[in-house]
MARVO-183222 format. One record per atom (N, C-alpha, C): atom name; x negated, y, z. Coordinates in steps of 0.001 Angstrom, whole numbers, plus 524288, in hexadecimal, padded with zeros to 5 digits. Layout:
// MARVO-183222
<CA <X Y Z>>
...
END
This chain:
// MARVO-183222
<N <FB547 30233 ACCAF>>
<CA <FB7EE 30156 AD185>>
<C <FB6BA 2FBFC AD3D3>>
<N <FB71E 2F7DB AD00B>>
<CA <FB60D 2F2C1 AD1FC>>
<C <FB08A 2F208 AD314>>
<N <FAC95 2F49F AD0BF>>
<CA <FA7BE 2F4F5 AD1F0>>
<C <FA6B6 2F6BD AD73C>>
<N <FA90E 2FAE2 AD8BA>>
<CA <FA7E1 2FD53 ADE13>>
<C <FAB24 2F9B5 AE235>>
<N <FAF27 2F702 AE0F6>>
<CA <FB1DB 2F3AE AE506>>
<C <FAE18 2EF1F AE520>>
<N <FAC47 2EC95 AE1AE>>
<CA <FA917 2E88A AE1D3>>
<C <FA3BF 2EA27 AE58D>>
<N <FA1FE 2EE5C AE40E>>
<CA <F9D0A 2F01F AE747>>
<C <F9E7A 2F0C6 AEC6D>>
<N <FA2AB 2F355 AEDC7>>
<CA <FA427 2F379 AF389>>
<C <FA55D 2EE25 AF62C>>
<N <FA831 2EAE8 AF3BD>>
<CA <FA936 2E5F4 AF561>>
<C <FA380 2E26E AF65A>>
<N <FA03A 2E316 AF2F4>>
<CA <F9B7D 2DF77 AF34A>>
<C <F9864 2E296 AF86C>>
<N <F97D3 2E785 AF81D>>
<CA <F94E1 2EA71 AFCC7>>
<C <F97B4 2E933 B0169>>
<N <F9CC4 2E8F5 B0251>>
<CA <F9F67 2E795 B0712>>
<C <F9E6E 2E275 B0888>>
<N <F9E74 2DE95 B053F>>
<CA <F9D37 2D928 B05F7>>
<C <F97C3 2D86C B07C9>>
<N <F93C1 2DA95 B059C>>
<CA <F8E7A 2DABA B06B6>>
<C <F8D80 2DD39 B0C4E>>
<N <F8FD5 2E152 B0D60>>
<CA <F8F36 2E35A B12F2>>
<C <F91B2 2DFFD B169C>>
<N <F967D 2DD6C B1578>>
<CA <F98F7 2DA77 B18C9>>
<C <F95CF 2D589 B1A9D>>
<N <F9325 2D3AD B16D2>>
<CA <F9026 2CE7C B1797>>
<C <F8B18 2CFC8 B1A6A>>
<N <F89B8 2D497 B1A02>>
<CA <F84BB 2D5B3 B1CB6>>
<C <F8562 2D7F6 B2230>>
<N <F877D 2D570 B25B8>>
<CA <F88A7 2D66B B2B1B>>
<C <F8413 2D69C B2E5A>>
<N <F8476 2D73A B3416>>
<CA <F80DF 2D730 B3743>>
<C <F801D 2D1CD B3A1C>>
<N <F81E3 2CDB1 B36F3>>
<CA <F823B 2C85F B38D2>>
<C <F7CB4 2C62A B3900>>
<N <F7B07 2C3E0 B3D8B>>
<CA <F7600 2C171 B3DEE>>
<C <F7663 2BBCC B3C7C>>
<N <F731A 2B9A4 B397F>>
<CA <F72EF 2B4A5 B382D>>
<C <F6F36 2B108 B3B35>>
<N <F70A7 2AD62 B3D1E>>
<CA <F6DB9 2A956 B4102>>
<C <F6A96 2A661 B3D2B>>
<N <F657D 2A6E4 B3CD6>>
<CA <F61DF 2A426 B38B3>>
<C <F5D89 2A020 B3BF9>>
<N <F5F1D 29F3F B4169>>
<CA <F5CA8 29B46 B43FB>>
<C <F5CDD 29592 B4195>>
<N <F6179 29489 B40C8>>
<CA <F6196 28EA4 B3E72>>
<C <F5EDE 28E59 B38F4>>
<N <F5F9B 29251 B35DD>>
<CA <F5CA3 291B3 B30B6>>
<C <F576B 29259 B31C9>>
<N <F54D4 2948C B359C>>
<CA <F4F6E 29517 B3691>>
<C <F4D95 29051 B38A3>>
<N <F50CE 28E22 B3C2E>>
<CA <F4EB3 28857 B3E74>>
<C <F4E67 283E4 B39F4>>
<N <F52C8 28474 B3638>>
<CA <F525D 280C6 B31B1>>
<C <F4E11 28192 B2E78>>
<N <F4C81 2862E B2D71>>
<CA <F47EE 287BC B2AB4>>
<C <F42F6 285F1 B2D59>>
<N <F4203 2867E B3241>>
<CA <F3E11 284DC B356D>>
<C <F3DC0 27F34 B3535>>
<N <F4204 27C86 B3542>>
<CA <F41D6 27687 B3517>>
<C <F405F 27461 B3022>>
<N <F4020 276CF B2CBD>>
<CA <F3F45 27568 B2701>>
<C <F3918 276E9 B25A0>>
<N <F36BC 27A75 B2948>>
<CA <F315A 27BB4 B2863>>
<C <F2DE4 276F8 B2836>>
<N <F29F6 276FA B2555>>
<CA <F25FA 2731B B2522>>
<C <F22C0 27349 B2A92>>
<N <F22D0 26EA4 B2CE2>>
<CA <F1FA9 26EB7 B320A>>
<C <F1A83 26C62 B30BC>>
<N <F1687 26ECD B336A>>
<CA <F113D 26C21 B3276>>
<C <F0FE6 269D4 B3800>>
<N <F0FCC 26513 B38B8>>
<CA <F0E6E 262EC B3E19>>
<C <F0A42 25E3E B3D64>>
<N <F0761 25E8D B4180>>
<CA <F030E 25AD1 B415A>>
<C <F04C1 25562 B43B7>>
<N <F0181 2515E B4270>>
<CA <F035B 24BFF B43FB>>
<C <F02C6 24C37 B4A27>>
<N <EFFE4 24EAF B4C6C>>
<CA <EFFDE 24F6F B5270>>
<C <F045B 251DD B53DA>>
<N <F066E 2554C B51FC>>
<CA <F0BCE 2576E B5362>>
<C <F109C 25398 B527E>>
<N <F102A 25044 B4E3B>>
<CA <F145C 24C96 B4D41>>
<C <F1375 24824 B51B5>>
<N <F0F4D 24639 B52D1>>
<CA <F0E61 24290 B56DC>>
<C <F105E 244A0 B5BD7>>
<N <F0E8A 248A4 B5CF1>>
<CA <F109D 24B88 B6244>>
<C <F1645 24BED B62FE>>
<N <F1926 24DAF B5DC3>>
<CA <F1EE1 24E77 B5E54>>
<C <F21A7 24940 B5E6F>>
<N <F1F4E 2447F B5BF0>>
<CA <F2165 23FC2 B5BC5>>
<C <F2126 23D57 B6188>>
<N <F1CD2 23E60 B6444>>
<CA <F1B9F 23D16 B690B>>
<C <F1F92 23F5A B6D6F>>
<N <F2090 24460 B6C81>>
<CA <F2487 24709 B6F9B>>
<C <F2A2E 245F9 B6F3B>>
<N <F2B5B 2456A B697C>>
<CA <F314B 2433B B683F>>
<C <F3198 23DB4 B6993>>
<N <F2DB2 23A76 B6929>>
<CA <F2EA8 234B7 B6ADB>>
<C <F2F32 2349E B707C>>
<N <F2C35 23795 B73BC>>
<CA <F2CAD 2373B B795B>>
<C <F32BD 2397E B7AB0>>
<N <F34AD 23D7E B7851>>
<CA <F399C 23F56 B79BB>>
<C <F3D9A 23B21 B785E>>
<N <F3DCF 238C6 B73A8>>
<CA <F4123 234CD B7232>>
<C <F411F 22FFE B7643>>
<N <F3BE8 22EB8 B7771>>
<CA <F3B6B 229B4 B7A77>>
<C <F3D74 22AC8 B8003>>
<N <F3D90 22F0B B8257>>
<CA <F3F1D 230DA B874A>>
<C <F44E2 22F77 B8745>>
<N <F47E7 22F59 B8366>>
<CA <F4D5B 22F1C B83CF>>
<C <F4F20 2291C B836E>>
<N <F4B8B 2258B B82A2>>
<CA <F4C84 2201E B828E>>
<C <F4D6B 21E5E B884A>>
<N <F50E4 21A8C B8853>>
<CA <F52AF 218C9 B8DC9>>
<C <F51EC 212E1 B8D5F>>
<N <F4F04 21042 B90BE>>
<CA <F4DCF 20A93 B9107>>
<C <F5113 20862 B95AD>>
<N <F546D 20400 B941E>>
<CA <F5760 201C9 B986E>>
<C <F5602 1FB2E B9849>>
<N <F574C 1F904 B9C57>>
<CA <F5662 1F2F9 B9C9D>>
<C <F5BA3 1F115 B9C10>>
<N <F5C56 1ECBC B9876>>
<CA <F6120 1EA07 B986F>>
<C <F5FBA 1E3EE B99A3>>
<N <F63F1 1E107 B9922>>
<CA <F6371 1DACD B9943>>
<C <F6032 1D922 B948C>>
<N <F6032 1DB2F B901E>>
<CA <F5D82 1D92D B8B85>>
<C <F5837 1DC15 B8B8D>>
<N <F5618 1DF64 B8EFA>>
<CA <F510F 1E1A1 B8EBA>>
<C <F5203 1E7B4 B8F73>>
<N <F4F34 1EA96 B8C75>>
<CA <F4EE8 1F07E B8C9C>>
<C <F5211 1F29E B8876>>
<N <F5505 1F6BE B890D>>
<CA <F5792 1F9B9 B8502>>
<C <F5565 1FFC5 B8517>>
<N <F5586 20276 B814A>>
<CA <F5404 2078C B8037>>
<C <F584F 20A8F B7DB8>>
<N <F5926 20F28 B8049>>
<CA <F5D84 211E7 B7E45>>
<C <F5A37 216BB B7BEB>>
<N <F5AE4 21763 B76A7>>
<CA <F57C4 21B06 B73E7>>
<C <F5A78 220A5 B734C>>
<N <F5F23 22072 B7599>>
<CA <F61D2 225A9 B757B>>
<C <F6455 22632 B7011>>
<N <F66A4 22AF2 B6F2E>>
<CA <F69E1 22BDA B6ADB>>
<C <F664F 22E00 B661C>>
<N <F61EC 22FA2 B66BF>>
<CA <F5E96 23185 B6274>>
<C <F5C6E 22E08 B5F2B>>
<N <F5EBD 22DCF B5A4F>>
<CA <F5D78 22941 B5670>>
<C <F59EB 22BA1 B5205>>
<N <F57B2 23080 B5322>>
<CA <F542B 232ED B4F4B>>
<C <F4F93 22F7F B4DE2>>
<N <F4D2A 22CD1 B525D>>
<CA <F4896 22A40 B51CC>>
<C <F496C 224C5 B5278>>
<N <F4577 22199 B4FEA>>
<CA <F45DB 21BE3 B5008>>
<C <F430E 219FF B5539>>
<N <F4680 218AE B590F>>
<CA <F4472 21736 B5E51>>
<C <F4530 2116E B5F08>>
<N <F411F 20E7D B6119>>
<CA <F4118 20905 B624D>>
<C <F3E3F 20854 B6817>>
<N <F3ECC 20342 B6A27>>
<CA <F3BDF 201F9 B6E6C>>
<C <F3A3E 1FCB9 B6DDD>>
<N <F3627 1FB50 B6FD3>>
<CA <F33E4 1F592 B6F8F>>
<C <F3231 1F464 B758E>>
<N <F33E5 1EF73 B76FC>>
<CA <F3299 1ED52 B7C2E>>
<C <F2DB5 1E962 B7B18>>
<N <F2AC3 1E9DD B7F1D>>
<CA <F25AA 1E671 B7F73>>
<C <F2758 1E0B6 B7FBD>>
<N <F2B59 1DF44 B8220>>
<CA <F2C9C 1DA1B B82F5>>
<C <F3035 1D7DA B7F22>>
<N <F3192 1DA1E B7A77>>
<CA <F34E9 1D8AE B7633>>
<C <F3255 1D948 B711A>>
<N <F33F5 1D5C4 B6DC6>>
<CA <F3123 1D523 B686A>>
<C <F3307 1DA1D B65A5>>
<N <F3019 1DC4B B6220>>
<CA <F315B 1E014 B5F26>>
<C <F3050 1E047 B5959>>
<N <F31AD 1E3AA B55E7>>
<CA <F2F6D 1E38E B5055>>
<C <F2BDD 1E7A8 B4F44>>
<N <F2890 1E980 B52DF>>
<CA <F258E 1EDA4 B5212>>
<C <F2034 1ECAA B4E0B>>
<N <F1EBF 1F07C B4C0E>>
<CA <F1A32 1EFCC B4838>>
<C <F1768 1F4BD B47BC>>
<N <F129E 1F459 B4565>>
<CA <F0F55 1F99C B450E>>
<C <F0E5A 1FC1A B4A00>>
<N <F0E49 20122 B4987>>
<CA <F0D13 20465 B4E33>>
<C <F1065 203AB B531A>>
<N <F150C 202A8 B51E0>>
<CA <F1909 201E3 B5623>>
<C <F1765 1FCFF B5920>>
<N <F1584 1F8D6 B569A>>
<CA <F13EF 1F4A1 B5941>>
<C <F0EB6 1F567 B5C60>>
<N <F0B7C 1F80B B5942>>
<CA <F06BB 1F90B B5C89>>
<C <F0772 1FC96 B61DC>>
<N <F0ABF 1FFF6 B61A5>>
<CA <F0BA0 20334 B6644>>
<C <F0EE8 1FFCF B6998>>
<N <F1221 1FCB6 B685A>>
<CA <F1522 1F8FD B6BED>>
<C <F1166 1F582 B6F12>>
<N <F0D55 1F399 B6B6B>>
<CA <F0A10 1F08F B6E17>>
<C <F06B7 1F303 B71F9>>
<N <F04C6 1F7A5 B713D>>
<CA <F0138 1FA89 B7454>>
<C <F04CB 1FC4D B78DC>>
<N <F0A06 1FDB6 B78E1>>
<CA <F0C83 1FEC6 B7DD8>>
<C <F0D40 1F97B B80E3>>
<N <F0D61 1F562 B7DF8>>
<CA <F0E56 1F0A6 B817B>>
<C <F093D 1EF83 B83FC>>
<N <F04F9 1EFBB B80B3>>
<CA <EFF46 1EF42 B83B8>>
<C <EFEEE 1F249 B87DB>>
<N <F000E 1F72E B87DB>>
<CA <EFF85 1FACB B8C16>>
<C <F028C 1F929 B9088>>
<N <F0794 1F76D B8FDA>>
<CA <F0AC7 1F5C5 B93B3>>
<C <F0921 1F116 B9709>>
<N <F066C 1ED7F B93E4>>
<CA <F0458 1E8DD B966A>>
<C <EFFB2 1E9AD B99AB>>
<N <EFC8B 1EE1C B9810>>
<CA <EF7C8 1EEDB B9A8F>>
<C <EF817 1F3D6 B9E25>>
<N <EFC7E 1F5FB B9EC9>>
<CA <EFD81 1F9E8 BA2F6>>
<C <EFBDA 1FF88 BA0E5>>
<N <EFB08 20048 B9BDE>>
<CA <EF9C9 20503 B9990>>
<C <EFE70 20832 B97E9>>
<N <EFDC7 20DC5 B99BE>>
<CA <F023B 21124 B97F8>>
<C <F0292 21180 B9230>>
<N <F07B1 211B2 B9007>>
<CA <F0837 21277 B8A94>>
<C <F0AA7 217F4 B89EA>>
<N <F0902 21AEA B862B>>
<CA <F0B12 22019 B8489>>
<C <F0E2F 21F9D B7F34>>
<N <F1152 22328 B7E23>>
<CA <F14E9 2244B B7934>>
<C <F107B 224F2 B74F8>>
<N <F1248 22363 B7087>>
<CA <F0E8A 2239A B6C00>>
<C <F1215 225B9 B66E0>>
<N <F0EED 2279A B62FF>>
<CA <F118A 22964 B5EBC>>
<C <F0D51 22706 B5A0C>>
<N <F1054 22481 B5685>>
<CA <F0C77 22317 B51A7>>
<C <F0FB4 2248D B4C8D>>
<N <F0C91 224F5 B48F4>>
<CA <F0E89 225F7 B436E>>
<C <F0F58 220E8 B4087>>
<N <F13CD 22022 B3E7B>>
<CA <F15BD 21C34 B3B21>>
<C <F16CA 21D9D B35A8>>
<N <F1672 21A7A B3158>>
<CA <F1831 21B1A B2C90>>
<C <F14EF 2203A B2A0A>>
<N <F0FC9 22010 B2AB6>>
<CA <F0C9F 22444 B2929>>
<C <F0E1F 2296E B2B5E>>
<N <F10A1 229C5 B303F>>
<CA <F1124 22E6B B32E4>>
<C <F170E 23000 B3285>>
<N <F1A42 22DF7 B2F08>>
<CA <F1F8A 22F5B B2E50>>
<C <F230A 22E16 B3310>>
<N <F2160 22A88 B36DA>>
<CA <F2439 228B5 B3AB0>>
<C <F2095 22994 B3EFE>>
<N <F223E 22B7F B43FF>>
<CA <F1F96 22B1B B48D0>>
<C <F21C6 2279E B4C92>>
<N <F1EA6 223ED B4F7F>>
<CA <F208A 22024 B52E7>>
<C <F1F30 22202 B5809>>
<N <F2303 222F0 B5B81>>
<CA <F2198 2240E B60D9>>
<C <F22D5 21F1B B63E4>>
<N <F1F4C 21D2C B674E>>
<CA <F201F 21942 B6AA2>>
<C <F1F15 21A67 B70B3>>
<N <F21CD 21866 B73BE>>
<CA <F216C 2195D B7962>>
<C <F22BE 21455 B7C82>>
<N <F2018 212AF B80F0>>
<CA <F212F 20EBD B845A>>
<C <F25ED 20F35 B8652>>
<N <F28C4 20AF1 B85FA>>
<CA <F2D8C 20B3D B8858>>
<C <F2DDC 2088B B8E03>>
<N <F3030 20BDE B91EE>>
<CA <F2F28 209AB B974C>>
<C <F3416 208D4 B99D0>>
<N <F3513 2056C B9DCA>>
<CA <F3993 2049A BA0AF>>
<C <F37CE 2031B BA627>>
<N <F397B 2060A BA978>>
<CA <F3891 204AF BAF3D>>
<C <F3297 204DA BB049>>
<N <F2F77 20869 BAE72>>
<CA <F29F2 208FA BAE91>>
<C <F2618 2047E BACCB>>
<N <F2898 2021A BA86A>>
<CA <F2564 1FEAB BA550>>
<C <F2653 1FF30 B9FDE>>
<N <F2276 1FE51 B9D07>>
<CA <F2320 1FF22 B9789>>
<C <F24FA 1F92F B94BE>>
<N <F299F 1FABB B9269>>
<CA <F2BBA 1F5FA B8F7D>>
<C <F2B96 1F59F B8A22>>
<N <F29EE 1F9B5 B8798>>
<CA <F2A08 1F9AE B81D5>>
<C <F281B 1FE98 B7F64>>
<N <F29F2 1FF91 B7BA9>>
<CA <F2883 20475 B77CB>>
<C <F2CBF 20743 B7537>>
<N <F2DC8 20C01 B75CA>>
<CA <F3137 20F02 B7297>>
<C <F2E4E 210CA B6D44>>
<N <F3184 21065 B6934>>
<CA <F2F47 211D0 B6460>>
<C <F337A 215CD B6145>>
<N <F3184 21A98 B608B>>
<CA <F34C6 21DE7 B5D26>>
<C <F31F9 22026 B585B>>
<N <F34B0 21F94 B546B>>
<CA <F3298 22151 B4F15>>
<C <F3523 22721 B4DE5>>
<N <F3185 229FA B4C22>>
<CA <F330F 22F92 B4A8B>>
<C <F3141 23078 B44E9>>
<N <F33C5 23305 B4172>>
<CA <F31A5 234C1 B3C8A>>
<C <F2E85 2397F B3DA7>>
<N <F2A94 239F0 B3AB5>>
<CA <F2752 23DF6 B3B22>>
<C <F29C6 2438D B3954>>
<N <F2DAA 24340 B363A>>
<CA <F310E 24728 B3564>>
<C <F33A9 2496E B3A13>>
<N <F3657 2458C B3D08>>
<CA <F397F 24683 B4178>>
<C <F3568 249AB B45C1>>
<N <F30C3 247D6 B45AA>>
<CA <F2C7C 24A08 B49B0>>
<C <F2B4B 24F6D B47D3>>
<N <F29E9 2503C B42EE>>
<CA <F2873 2558E B4125>>
<C <F2CCA 2598F B4178>>
<N <F3199 25810 B407B>>
<CA <F3638 25B41 B40FB>>
<C <F3740 25CDD B468F>>
<N <F3540 259E9 B4A5F>>
<CA <F3673 25AA1 B4F7D>>
<C <F31F1 25E52 B520E>>
<N <F2E00 25FC5 B4F3F>>
<CA <F29FE 26300 B5117>>
<C <F2B33 2689C B503C>>
<N <F2AEE 26C40 B53EA>>
<CA <F2C3B 27159 B531B>>
<C <F27C1 274BA B51E2>>
END
């Protein structure tokens, strides 16, 4: 008798739990896809860094104050953002200094400057630079550093 009751209770519980409920698996699928190994080329990484750097730099706002120029970088603190003015001393070195000098040379000689992406630290960091403009004149350089991992994860 106890055996029949146990079998009946087990069967009822089993049937009860196997209803017609549909399970939403989209979040689980997205999580699995985000963990898949991505194979991307250096060209794709540079292209994505250029795109992302342009989007981030567009949000920067330059204003003039009594003390000089001020830059509002917005609320996104994910990236290391800086700016350097041509008429002020700075602590740049390496590729950042070379790019700064190239932008300054172009400004003095009336040559248009374009945004640039360079690899730093053996490719672990990507440096996006862009000429900084105010009232139709180039006054300095924006510098944004991205980790390679951030860039790769942002590629779809």
